[in-house]
C-alpha positions, 0 to 999 in steps of 0.5 A, spaced: 646 225 490 650 218 488 657 222 488 655 225 495 653 218 498 660 216 495 664 222 499 660 220 505 662 213 505 669 215 503 670 219 509 667 214 514 672 209 511 678 214 511 676 215 519 676 208 520 683 207 517 685 213 521 683 209 527 686 203 526 692 206 524 692 210 531 691 204 535 697 200 531 701 206 533 699 206 541 694 211 541 689 207 544 685 210 550 688 208 557 686 202 561 681 203 566 679 199 573 673 196 569 676 192 563 669 192 560 668 199 559 673 203 555 677 209 558 674 214 553 667 213 556 668 215 563 665 221 565 660 220 560 653 224 562 647 225 558 647 232 554 639 232 553 638 239 549 645 240 546 642 247 543 641 250 550 648 251 552 653 252 546 659 252 550 666 250 546 666 243 548 659 242 545 660 245 538 667 242 538 663 235 538 657 237 534 657 232 527 656 238 522 658 245 521 657 250 527 659 257 528 658 261 535 659 268 535 660 271 542 658 277 545 665 280 545 666 278 537 659 282 536 662 288 540 669 288 537 665 288 530 662 294 532 655 291 530 649 294 531 644 289 528 643 282 527 646 283 519 652 286 522 653 280 527 652 274 522 657 276 516 662 273 519 659 266 519 661 261 513 656 260 508 651 265 511 649 271 506 646 277 509 642 281 504 643 289 505 636 292 507 632 292 501 624 292 499 619 290 504 625 288 508 628 294 508 630 296 515 633 293 522 626 291 524 627 285 519 632 280 517 634 277 510 639 271 511 640 266 506 644 260 508 648 256 502 645 260 496 638 259 499 633 265 498 635 271 503 629 275 503 626 275 510 630 269 512 624 264 510 628 257 510 632 257 516 629 256 523 630 262 527 630 261 535 630 266 541 633 262 547 630 256 543 623 259 541 621 260 534 621 268 532 617 267 526 610 270 527 607 264 525 613 258 524 609 254 519 604 259 516 608 265 515 616 264 517 618 270 513 622 274 518 619 281 516 620 282 524 626 280 527 624 281 535 631 281 537 635 287 539 643 285 539 645 288 545 641 283 549 645 277 546 650 273 549 651 269 543 649 267 536 649 259 535 649 258 527 648 250 526 648 249 519 648 242 519 646 236 524 640 239 527 634 237 523 631 232 527 630 236 533 628 243 530 623 245 525 620 246 520 624 250 515 630 248 517 634 246 510 638 253 512 640 250 518 638 253 525 640 260 528 639 260 535 639 267 538 642 266 546 640 272 551 644 273 557 645 268 562 642 270 569 649 271 573 650 268 580 652 274 584 648 281 583 651 286 578 650 289 571 652 293 566 650 298 561 653 300 554 652 305 548 654 306 541 653 312 537 654 311 529 653 316 523 657 319 517 656 324 511 649 322 510 643 321 515 644 323 522 646 319 528 643 313 530 644 310 538 644 303 540 644 302 547 643 296 552 642 295 560 643 289 564 641 288 571 641 281 575 643 276 580 641 270 584 639 269 591 642 264 596 635 260 596 637 259 588 632 264 585 635 268 580 632 274 576 635 279 570 632 285 567 635 286 559 634 292 555 636 294 548 634 299 544 636 302 537 634 309 535 635 315 530 636 316 523 640 311 518 644 313 512 638 314 507 633 319 506 626 317 510 630 312 515 629 318 520 624 314 524 627 308 526 625 306 533 627 299 536 625 297 544 627 290 546 625 288 554 626 281 557 625 279 564 628 272 566 627 268 572 630 262 574 629 258 581 633 251 582 629 248 588 634 242 588 641 240 585 638 237 579 631 241 578 630 248 575 624 252 573 625 258 569 621 263 564 621 269 561 617 275 559 619 279 553 616 285 549 619 288 543 617 294 539 620 296 532 618 301 527 622 304 521 621 308 515 622 304 508 626 308 503 624 304 498 628 302 491 630 307 486 630 307 478 637 307 475 636 314 473 634 316 481 640 312 483 645 316 479 642 322 481 643 321 488 643 314 491 641 316 498 635 319 496 628 316 497 622 316 492 617 313 498 615 318 503 609 314 506 612 307 506 614 304 513 613 298 518 611 297 525 612 291 529 610 289 536 611 282 540 609 279 547 611 272 549 611 268 555 616 262 556 615 257 562 620 251 562 621 246 567 628 241 567 631 235 571 638 233 569 642 228 572 648 224 570 643 219 567 637 222 564 634 229 562 627 231 562 625 238 560 618 241 558 617 248 555 611 251 553 610 258 550 605 263 548 607 269 543 602 274 540 605 279 534 603 284 530 606 287 524 603 292 519 606 296 514 604 302 509 606 301 502 605 305 496 603 302 489 605 306 483 603 304 476 604 307 469 597 308 465 597 308 457 597 315 456 604 316 460 600 318 467 601 314 473 596 312 478 598 312 486 595 309 491 597 307 499 596 301 502 596 298 509 597 291 511 595 290 519 596 283 521 595 279 527 598 272 529 598 268 536 602 262 537 602 257 543 606 251 543 608 245 548 614 241 548 616 235 552 623 232 551 626 226 555 633 223 554 636 217 558 643 214 558 644 207 557 651 203 557 651 196 553 657 193 553 662 197 550 657 202 547 653 207 550 646 210 548 643 216 549 636 215 547 632 222 546 625 223 545 621 229 544 614 232 541 612 239 540 604 241 539 604 248 536 598 251 534 598 258 530 592 263 528 592 269 524 588 275 521 591 278 515 588 285 512 589 290 507 586 297 507 586 302 501 586 309 501 584 313 495 587 313 488 590 319 484 593 320 478 599 324 477 604 326 471 610 324 476 612 317 477 613 318 485 610 322 490 613 328 493 614 328 500 610 334 502 604 331 498 597 331 502 594 326 497 592 320 502 588 324 507 582 320 506 579 314 510 582 307 509 577 302 506 578 295 508 580 291 501 582 284 504 580 280 510 583 273 511 584 268 517 588 262 517 590 257 522 595 251 523 595 245 528 602 242 527 604 235 531 612 234 531 615 228 534 622 225 534 627 220 536 634 219 536 640 215 539 647 218 540 651 212 540 658 212 543 663 206 541 670 207 541 672 214 538 665 214 534 659 218 535 653 215 531 646 219 531 641 216 527 634 219 528 627 220 525 622 226 525 615 226 523 611 232 522 603 232 521 600 239 519 593 241 518 592 248 515 586 252 513 585 259 510 579 263 509 577 269 505 572 274 508 568 277 503 564 284 505 561 290 501 568 292 500 572 286 500 571 283 493 573 275 493 574 272 486 574 265 486 574 260 492 574 263 499 576 257 503 582 252 502 584 246 507 591 242 507 593 236 510 601 234 510 605 229 514 612 227 512 617 222 516 624 226 516 630 221 517 637 223 519 644 220 520 649 224 523 656 221 524 663 224 528 669 220 529 674 223 534 681 222 531 684 226 537 681 231 543 682 236 538 681 233 531 674 231 529 671 228 522 664 229 521 658 227 516 651 227 516 645 226 511 638 230 513 631 231 510 628 238 511 620 239 510 616 246 509 609 246 509 605 251 504 605 258 507 598 262 508 600 266 502 602 260 498 595 256 500 591 262 498 595 263 491 590 263 485 591 262 477 589 266 472 582 262 472 581 264 479 582 257 482 587 255 487 594 254 484 595 247 483 602 247 482 605 249 489 606 243 493 610 243 500 618 244 499 622 238 501 630 238 501 635 233 502 642 236 505 649 232 506 655 234 509 662 232 510 667 236 514 673 236 519 674 241 525 681 242 529 682 246 534 688 246 539 687 253 542 693 256 538 690 255 532 684 251 529 679 251 523 673 247 520 672 245 512 665 243 510 663 240 503 655 241 503 650 239 498 642 241 498 637 237 493 630 240 492 625 236 489 622 243 488 623 250 491 618 255 492 621 262 490 617 269 491 617 273 485 615 280 483 611 283 477 613 281 470 616 286 466 611 288 461 606 284 463 601 290 467 596 284 470 602 280 473 602 280 481 607 278 486 606 271 488 610 264 488 612 260 483 615 253 483 622 252 480 622 245 479 628 242 482 634 246 484 641 244 487 646 247 492 653 245 493 659 248 495 665 248 500 665 252 507 672 254 511 674 258 517 680 258 521 684 262 526 691 263 529 694 265 535 701 268 533 703 269 540 703 262 542 709 261 537 713 267 538 713 272 545 714 278 541 707 277 537 703 276 544 696 278 543 696 278 535 691 273 532 689 272 525 682 269 523 678 268 516 673 265 513 672 263 505 666 260 502 664 257 495 657 256 493 654 254 487 646 254 487 642 253 480 636 252 477 635 245 474 629 246 470 625 251 466 628 257 461 633 258 467 636 251 467 643 251 469 643 258 471 645 261 478 639 262 483 638 270 484 641 274 490 647 270 492 654 270 491 658 264 489 664 267 493 664 270 500 670 271 505 672 275 511 679 276 513 681 279 520 686 281 525 686 282 532 692 285 537 691 286 544 697 289 548 696 291 555 689 295 556 689 296 548 685 292 543 685 293 535 681 290 530 682 290 522 677 286 518 675 286 511 668 282 508 668 281 500 662 278 496 662 276 489 657 278 483 650 276 485 644 276 480 637 279 479 635 275 473 627 276 473 622 270 473 623 263 470 619 260 465 617 253 465 613 254 458 618 252 452 614 256 447 615 262 452 622 262 455 624 268 459 630 272 458 635 271 464 636 278 465 644 280 466 644 288 464 641 293 469 634 295 467 631 302 468 627 300 473 633 298 477 630 291 479 633 286 474 640 285 472 647 283 475 649 286 482 657 287 482 661 284 487 664 289 493 669 289 498 669 293 505 674 294 510 673 296 517 678 298 523 677 299 530 681 301 537 679 300 544 682 302 551 680 298 557 680 302 564 680 297 568 676 295 575 678 302 578 673 305 573 668 300 573 671 296 568 670 302 563 671 301 556 671 306 550 672 304 543 672 308 536 671 305 529 670 306 522 666 302 517 667 301 510 674 305 511 675 307 503 667 309 502 666 303 497 660 304 493 656 298 492 648 296 491 643 291 491 636 290 488 629 288 490 624 285 486 618 286 491 613 292 491 619 296 493 623 294 487 629 298 485 636 299 487 638 300 494 645 303 496 650 300 501 652 303 507 657 308 506 663 310 510 661 310 517 664 312 524 662 310 531 664 310 538 662 305 544 662 306 551 661 300 556 661 300 564 659 295 570 654 298 574 
């Protein structure tokens, strides 16, 4: 930690020296009529909620690593899900569908070496509203209620935002921004069909209608859906429908009421992992005919905002109601070599209510301007998680055939838990502008009351305690600094603190004596960044060094190999460290040579080193992340034609098993693949994609037709899973797609 502090101080000192040098060279701001007011503070207006409008100027002046993916970028990438869209972001690693997150209904995003399974360590938002079914008690995104076709942008803030947004923001903030209500009435529609040698044709479609009346009332209807089979057996029933109605009424030049009603329904089969033998025989088969997932969410949002040049006030309230359920078969081997099969159902319901007022005021104090912001959020959430079991049967087979009718008996209730969180969060920050500096100290304070309860009955057997209550409170300071070398070139540094309360599943975990596990505590992490950003229009780039220090990190682990009584659960890893460097850039060759007009290059490269600090795996890599990832792309536009060529590459990953913190019983860091397919190294891979498009122009309703190929060279790759759908998962093979969009 001392080294990173020195790096931050060195960067700030270098920035100050650069500022002095520029001043000596005559680069000072131009004079103004008021000699007491620096020229570069003229026209300064209050920002308020900087996350709501991720325009180019806001991103360029953000004091940390930040990347925005626009709608056009997603379309030209041939993206049909969030996983496709997020691969281009430096530092973000997106797992292929696997385990109980094995469908497009879920999202597996890891940032800077943090676990990617169901994205638990990033604050994921939809228009500023958390998308997790329970932001504090169940932050895992087994259901990501966001369909790609409804999005205008994806705003990925990897640093510099922890004070205003939480919890679980050590992996940054990812805000999915839906399409704006237009000023004039209109709309558009689009469709993409994709398929290949394996599976069938999957269709992704979207529809948008909206406009604003002369009186200031704006309405918009958004729909996006995905239907059809995937490339593996048992991926034959994916059905996602996402509908949103947005409204906005501006009753003055500075006052506005807006809101939305949102409905999402998604279901998909989970083909499950394969053993090494089954994968070698056919990597696209499934051995799990009954595993599936279904999720549903309704939410309502109401927001009032007032903004003028000097102040901004906003109050937002929202209510979400979510259901997620799954069927998962468990198969265990008996001592005599036979297998016991049982089908489990997991219906779960969640409700969340929150209210968030925020106020910002701009002050001029001599040569300084201050934008002081104060915000508060009250959030309450409630859950009911149940487990249902079907009858068991014994078979000589290690899998259940697809034509089996073994599970026709009624389900029996085997688990019934309820829980709730009441959270109060308050923050204050001060954005100070003086000369070429912007300095923002801030403090967030979280206070959380949690409880969990098991409800025994004739069929629900509870061993040990049935109730637990926890209270947490944490101050979370931060400091963000940015130095404006020029309008195009910035230097930034920040230091922040992140906090995550224990989740329902972690609160209820028991040890071997059926007592609540004493070793699990809320996570707390400190993050540091130092970087630079430049964009002249013709070329630009960003370079960021980062470090994350966990006091201790909680990790989800599966059953221990060779230990029949072991169960899935959470373990405290002790301290962990994540550090690395992120880079990205773009170059418009046409700005330098007319013959290259329309020809642009872009790329990203990230190096991450995330390791255990204690236990038998000390000094070894954490699981399921790549040390090196890179993107490389080319775009060429000439007249009505657009061509895209890009590549994505990631290095080796590890699935080493569960660490031991008992020196007398060290665990083996598994690098060789196991017969079950769940443990062992995962080789790196590179895929290439190509696309072409023709735009017919206004005479044909701005019709655009595109064709493309993903994984052009049919590179075979895989990942692993260690949860209760463990095993090997093949990656996407060569896939062809066609696109069409037009104005209504």
